[in-house]
C-alpha positions in Angstrom: 120.8 16.5 -4.3 118.2 18.4 -2.3 119.7 20.8 0.2 117.5 22.5 2.8 117.9 25.9 1.3 118.6 25.0 -2.3 121.7 25.4 -4.4 123.4 28.3 -6.0 124.4 28.7 -9.7 127.4 26.4 -9.4 125.3 23.6 -8.0 126.8 24.0 -4.5 124.5 24.4 -1.5 123.3 28.0 -1.1 123.9 27.8 2.7 127.7 28.1 2.1 127.1 31.8 1.5 124.8 32.3 4.4 126.0 35.4 6.4 125.1 33.8 9.8 127.0 30.7 9.0 130.0 32.6 7.8 129.9 34.8 10.9 129.9 31.6 13.0 132.8 30.2 11.0 134.8 33.4 11.6 134.0 33.4 15.3 135.4 29.8 15.6 138.9 31.2 14.8 139.7 28.0 12.7 139.9 29.5 9.2 143.6 29.2 8.2 144.7 27.8 11.5 147.3 25.0 11.7 147.0 21.4 13.1 146.5 20.9 16.8 146.9 17.7 18.8 143.3 17.8 20.2 141.9 17.5 16.6 144.6 15.1 15.4 143.9 12.8 18.3 140.2 12.6 17.2 141.0 12.0 13.5 143.5 9.3 14.4 140.9 7.7 16.6 138.4 7.8 13.7 140.9 6.0 11.5 141.4 3.3 14.1 137.7 2.8 14.6 136.8 2.7 10.9 140.0 1.1 9.5 140.4 3.9 7.0 143.7 5.4 5.9 142.4 8.9 5.8 140.4 11.0 8.2 140.1 14.8 8.2 138.6 17.7 10.0 137.9 20.6 7.7 136.2 24.0 8.0 134.1 25.1 5.0 133.9 28.7 3.8 132.0 30.2 1.0 134.5 29.3 -1.7 137.4 27.5 0.1 137.7 24.5 2.3 140.3 24.9 5.1 142.0 21.7 6.4 142.5 21.5 10.1 143.5 17.9 10.7 144.7 15.5 8.0 147.1 13.2 9.8 148.6 11.4 6.8 149.6 14.8 5.2 152.6 16.8 6.5 151.6 20.4 7.3 153.5 23.1 5.3 151.5 26.3 5.5 148.0 27.6 5.6 147.9 28.3 1.9 148.7 24.7 0.9 146.2 23.3 3.5 143.1 24.4 1.6 141.4 23.9 -1.7 138.4 25.1 -3.6 135.2 24.2 -1.8 134.0 22.0 -4.7 137.1 20.0 -4.8 136.2 17.8 -1.9 133.2 16.1 -0.4 133.4 18.3 2.8 130.6 20.6 1.7 128.0 17.8 1.6 127.5 17.5 5.4 127.6 21.3 5.7 125.0 21.8 3.0 122.8 19.1 4.6 123.6 20.0 8.2 123.5 16.2 8.6 125.7 13.1 8.0 126.6 12.3 4.4 127.5 8.7 3.8 128.6 7.1 0.5 129.4 3.4 0.1 130.6 3.5 -3.5 131.6 7.0 -4.7 131.9 6.1 -8.3 128.5 4.6 -8.6 126.5 6.7 -6.1 124.5 9.2 -8.3 125.2 12.0 -5.7 128.9 11.7 -6.2 129.6 10.0 -9.5 132.1 12.0 -11.5 132.9 14.3 -8.6 136.4 15.9 -9.0 137.5 14.8 -5.5 137.3 11.1 -6.2 140.6 10.7 -8.1 142.9 13.1 -6.1 141.7 11.8 -2.7 141.3 8.1 -3.8 137.7 8.0 -2.6 136.1 4.6 -2.7 133.7 5.2 0.2 133.2 8.3 2.3 131.4 9.1 5.6 131.2 12.6 7.0 129.5 14.4 9.8 128.9 18.1 10.2 130.7 20.3 12.8 127.9 22.3 14.3 128.0 25.4 16.5 125.7 25.9 19.4 123.4 28.1 17.4 122.9 25.4 14.8 125.3 26.5 12.0 127.3 23.8 10.2 130.7 25.2 9.7 132.8 22.2 8.8 133.0 18.4 8.7 134.7 15.4 10.1 135.1 12.6 7.7 136.8 9.3 6.9 137.8 8.1 3.5 138.2 4.4 2.4 140.1 3.8 -0.9 137.7 1.0 -1.7 133.9 0.8 -1.8 132.5 -0.5 1.5 129.3 -0.9 3.6 129.6 1.2 6.8 128.3 -0.5 9.9 125.9 1.1 12.3 128.5 1.0 15.1 131.1 2.7 12.9 128.7 5.5 12.0 127.6 6.0 15.5 131.2 6.2 16.7 132.1 8.7 14.0 129.1 10.8 14.9 130.3 10.9 18.5 133.8 11.9 17.4 132.3 14.7 15.2 130.3 15.9 18.2 133.6 16.0 20.2 135.1 18.2 17.6 132.0 20.4 17.7 132.3 20.7 21.5 135.9 21.7 21.3 135.1 24.4 18.7 132.2 25.7 20.6 134.2 25.9 23.8 136.7 28.0 21.9 133.9 30.2 20.5 132.5 30.6 24.0 136.0 31.5 25.4 136.5 34.0 22.6 133.1 35.5 23.1 133.8 35.8 26.9 137.1 37.4 26.3 135.6 39.9 23.9 132.7 40.6 26.3 135.2 41.0 29.2 137.3 43.4 27.1 134.2 45.3 26.2 133.2 45.5 29.8 136.6 46.6 30.8 136.6 49.3 28.1 133.1 50.4 29.2 134.2 50.5 32.8 137.3 52.5 32.0 135.1 54.9 30.0 132.6 55.1 32.8 135.3 55.6 35.3 136.8 58.4 33.3 133.4 60.1 32.9 132.7 59.6 36.6 136.1 61.2 37.5 135.4 64.1 35.1 131.9 64.6 36.5 133.2 64.4 40.1 135.9 67.0 39.3 133.3 69.3 37.7 131.3 69.3 40.9 134.3 70.5 42.9 136.2 73.8 42.3 139.5 73.0 40.6 141.2 75.5 42.9 139.9 77.6 45.8 139.5 81.3 45.1 142.0 83.2 47.3 140.4 85.0 50.2 142.2 88.2 51.0 144.2 88.0 54.2 143.4 84.3 54.8 145.0 81.0 54.1 142.8 78.3 52.6 143.0 74.8 51.3 140.8 71.8 50.4 141.1 68.3 49.2 138.8 65.5 48.0 139.9 61.9 48.9 138.0 59.2 47.0 137.2 55.8 48.5 139.5 53.0 47.5 138.5 51.5 44.2 135.4 53.7 43.9 134.9 54.9 40.3 131.3 56.2 40.8 130.3 59.8 41.2 129.8 60.5 44.9 128.0 63.2 46.8 130.8 64.8 48.8 131.3 68.4 47.7 132.7 71.7 48.9 132.9 75.3 47.8 134.4 78.6 48.8 133.2 81.8 47.3 132.6 85.5 47.9 129.0 85.9 49.2 128.6 89.7 49.3 131.1 92.5 49.9 133.5 91.4 52.6 131.6 88.3 53.4 132.7 84.9 52.2 131.1 81.5 52.4 132.6 78.1 52.9 130.3 75.2 52.5 130.6 71.4 52.5 128.0 68.8 51.9 127.5 65.0 51.7 124.7 63.7 49.5 123.3 60.3 50.4 124.2 57.7 47.9 126.3 57.7 44.7 126.0 57.9 41.0 124.1 60.2 38.7 121.3 60.8 41.2 123.8 62.0 43.8 125.5 64.2 41.1 122.1 65.8 40.3 121.6 66.7 43.9 125.2 68.0 44.3 124.8 70.2 41.3 121.4 71.6 42.6 123.0 72.2 46.0 126.0 74.1 44.8 123.9 76.2 42.4 121.3 77.1 45.1 123.9 77.8 47.8 125.8 80.2 45.5 122.6 81.9 44.3 121.2 82.5 47.9 124.4 83.1 49.9 124.6 86.7 48.5 121.1 87.5 49.6 121.2 85.9 53.1 124.3 86.2 55.3 122.7 83.8 57.7 123.9 80.2 56.9 120.7 78.9 58.5 118.6 80.9 56.1 120.6 79.8 53.1 120.4 76.1 54.1 116.7 76.4 54.7 116.3 77.8 51.2 118.3 74.8 49.9 115.9 72.5 51.7 112.9 74.2 50.1 114.6 73.9 46.6 115.3 70.2 47.1 111.7 69.5 48.0 110.4 71.6 45.1 112.7 69.8 42.7 111.8 66.4 44.2 115.5 65.7 44.8 116.1 62.0 44.7 118.6 62.1 47.6 118.9 63.9 50.9 122.1 65.6 52.1 123.9 66.9 55.1 125.7 70.2 55.0 127.8 72.7 57.0 128.0 76.3 56.0 130.2 79.0 57.4 129.8 82.7 56.4 132.6 85.0 57.6 134.6 88.2 57.0 138.0 89.3 57.9 138.4 91.7 60.8 141.2 93.7 62.3 141.7 90.9 64.8 141.2 87.9 62.5 137.8 86.5 61.4 134.2 86.8 62.6 131.5 84.6 61.3 128.6 82.2 61.7 128.3 78.5 61.1 125.3 76.2 60.7 125.0 72.4 60.7 122.3 70.6 58.7 122.7 67.0 60.0 126.4 67.3 59.4 129.4 66.6 61.7 130.5 69.7 63.7 133.1 72.0 62.4 136.4 72.0 64.3 138.5 75.0 65.3 142.2 74.6 66.1 143.4 77.4 68.1 146.9 78.7 67.7 148.0 76.9 70.9 146.8 73.6 69.5 143.5 73.3 71.4 140.7 71.9 69.3 137.1 73.0 69.8 133.8 71.7 68.3 131.7 74.3 66.5 128.0 74.2 65.6 124.6 73.0 66.8 123.3 69.8 65.3 120.5 70.5 62.9 118.1 68.7 60.5 119.4 67.1 57.3 118.0 68.6 54.1 115.7 67.2 51.5 113.3 65.2 53.7 111.1 67.5 55.9 109.4 70.7 55.0 110.3 72.3 58.3 113.9 72.0 59.4 115.7 73.1 62.6 118.8 75.0 61.8 120.8 77.2 64.1 123.5 79.8 63.4 126.4 79.7 65.8 128.9 82.7 65.9 132.6 82.1 66.0 135.8 84.1 65.9 139.3 83.1 64.6 142.4 84.9 65.9 145.8 84.8 64.2 147.1 81.2 64.0 143.5 79.8 64.4 142.2 77.4 61.8 138.6 76.3 60.9 138.2 72.7 59.5 135.1 71.5 57.6 134.9 67.8 56.7 132.6 65.0 55.7 132.0 61.9 57.7 134.7 60.0 55.8 137.2 61.8 58.1 135.5 60.7 61.4 134.1 57.3 60.5 137.0 55.8 58.6 136.9 52.0 58.9 140.0 49.8 58.8 140.8 47.6 55.8 138.6 44.5 56.2 141.2 42.5 54.2 144.0 43.3 56.6 145.4 40.4 58.6 145.7 40.5 62.4 143.5 42.0 65.0 140.7 44.1 63.7 141.4 47.8 64.3 138.8 50.2 65.5 137.2 53.0 63.5 139.0 56.4 63.1 136.5 58.6 64.9 136.0 62.3 65.9 138.5 61.9 68.8 141.1 60.7 66.4 140.4 63.5 64.0 140.7 66.1 66.7 143.9 64.6 67.9 145.3 64.6 64.3 144.2 68.2 63.9 145.9 69.3 67.1 149.1 67.5 66.2 149.3 69.8 63.2 149.6 72.9 65.4 151.4 75.7 63.6 150.9 74.2 60.1 149.3 76.3 57.4 146.0 75.3 55.8 147.5 73.2 53.0 149.9 71.4 55.3 147.1 70.8 57.8 145.0 69.1 55.1 148.0 67.0 54.2 148.6 66.1 57.8 145.0 65.0 58.4 144.9 63.0 55.1 148.2 61.3 56.1 146.7 60.4 59.6 143.7 58.8 57.9 145.8 56.9 55.5 148.1 55.6 58.3 145.1 54.4 60.3 143.3 52.5 57.5 146.5 51.4 55.7 145.8 53.1 52.4 142.3 51.5 52.1 139.7 54.3 52.4 136.2 53.0 53.3 134.4 56.2 52.3 135.0 59.3 50.4 136.3 62.3 52.3 136.3 66.0 51.7 138.4 68.5 53.8 138.4 72.3 53.8 140.5 74.5 56.0 140.4 78.3 56.6 143.3 79.7 58.6 144.2 83.2 59.9 147.9 83.7 59.3 150.0 85.3 62.0 150.5 89.0 61.3 154.1 89.9 60.2 
């Protein structure tokens, strides 16, 4: 018999050992599997249509044939429901990747003397390949008559339709299995990506704030709900020069690796220049120049405060670069806006930046924040009337309500107010940083 790709040494079709075909067979999940009603229904229908006493669905490996549906045989176990690949006719449709029809098995030169004739009582045999969507024949559906017979065209057409139904069922399972594997791979990749994003985000923020002698400080980063990407909110607190310290907060436009690059550039530049220039406006202007020189892919807003402790509290200067104003909560609970609106960074060569002086007395607190704290949108999924945005007025009110709290407790109080307003669904990332002058003992 001529097979499309020839035969191997034992006379069986060489395609049985084809790696692609064997991979498709493995992907079907049918090797060694037990009977199932969906296949048994089709083989019983084949028996009814053809008038044969035996019909079978089998899957053909390289050296073994695995039975899937043989209604007249009781199922015992997977080991007993298989045989050597040469001990049945099932490899014929697989080798040909086409129907194989025999009217008299004993006399047909293709099957005369075949070892399957006696054990299976083969008088006539008709089989059709089970084919995957990528064209691999991985098994066969057949009917066996115990006497020689001529198959009618209608019988063969119906058997072909039933074999295609088996192929469709198998291919559906392959598709579902592939989809599940792809979904699991995507979930694993997402989990890995999320972990990397979290690690990168954490690396762009100081793990703990460096203690400032004589002052009480705290900071927190609040990620947006369900957001696993790296974002551009950042903050830092470090010693600039001598008694002078710098607190800075920025918000890079966009998310992802491009935002992370700009965040890293900003933090490095601010730390490098803050020791040379005690004017926040000068430092932010240098950052703007560096961003343009490095062709930064994102712009940013920033607020920087440079300050030192005095005998009466704190004296310093603050500068806004397109950023929301800083807030001062006085010891008596009054809240004041601080800063003059300036130009955002990374777009224009010439920027307008202004230093504004400030003082903090014992009990006063300075709050820096990103726009997630003053533009918090309500959960769009929440039922009922749509709530308004948590704005600067709400933020100032929440800050005032925390009168008497230290820096850490104030941050907690503001974060809780945000969460209460949006019901635990954060529309944007938020960074908060507080510097407070404790009351003298």
